[in-house]
N, C-alpha and C positions, 0 to 999 in steps of 0.2 A: 903094743898099746902107742901111738901116737902122743908125744907131747902138748902140743897144740889140734883147734879145732883148724878145721880145712877153710879152705876156701868156701868148697860147699854148704858149710855147716854154717858157716859164717851166715851168704845170701841167706841160706835157707829162715835164721834167723832173723834176721834184720828186712825180712821179702816186704819189698814195694821200694827198698831204700836202697837209690842205685848210686850217691857220690858216698864216698868213700870218708869225708870229715862227719856224716848225716850217722854212716853207723855205725862208730866212736860211740856220737855223743849217745848215742842211745844201745850202744852196748851199758856207756859205764852209766847211766841212769837205772841200770839192769842190779850194778852194783857191781857188774864185773873189774875188775883192774883188766883194763884191754892197754897193751902196747902198739905202735906201730910199723910197717912192715919200712923198707924205702918206698916204696911207690904210695904208700898211705893207706893200702889195706892197712884191715884191725886184726891185730893178733893176738888173742883168745888164750892163754894158760886149760885143759885139759880139765882137771883136777880141780882147778879152781870154780870152770864154771857147774861140775857138777856140783862142789860141794855149796854153791854157791845156790843153784837152783835147786837140789834136794833142801837145804835151807827154808829155801821160797815156799816150795812146798807143804813144810811142816809149821811155817807158821801159816797159810790158808786152813789147813787142817784143823789149827787149836783156835782160829778166830770164828769159822763155821757150828764150834759148836756152842753151846745152849753155854751164859754164863754156869760156873762153879759154886757159884753163891749161895748161901739161903739162911735166914731170918730168923733167930726165935724167940717161939714163943713166947 
């Protein structure tokens, strides 16, 4: 497995963004740690991306459930 996301994967995640600076901002707003290659393209660690996205999915699942509290009568 490759340690970092490929340029194609970054392009798919940042669909519609053409400037590298915009891609970096977008990825950072997603909660990712983003480094930059010498040419300015974003560099994201695959394991960090997977962990962050799995955590976001779990948080969305928790928030979509009904509240878990009850009132004693």
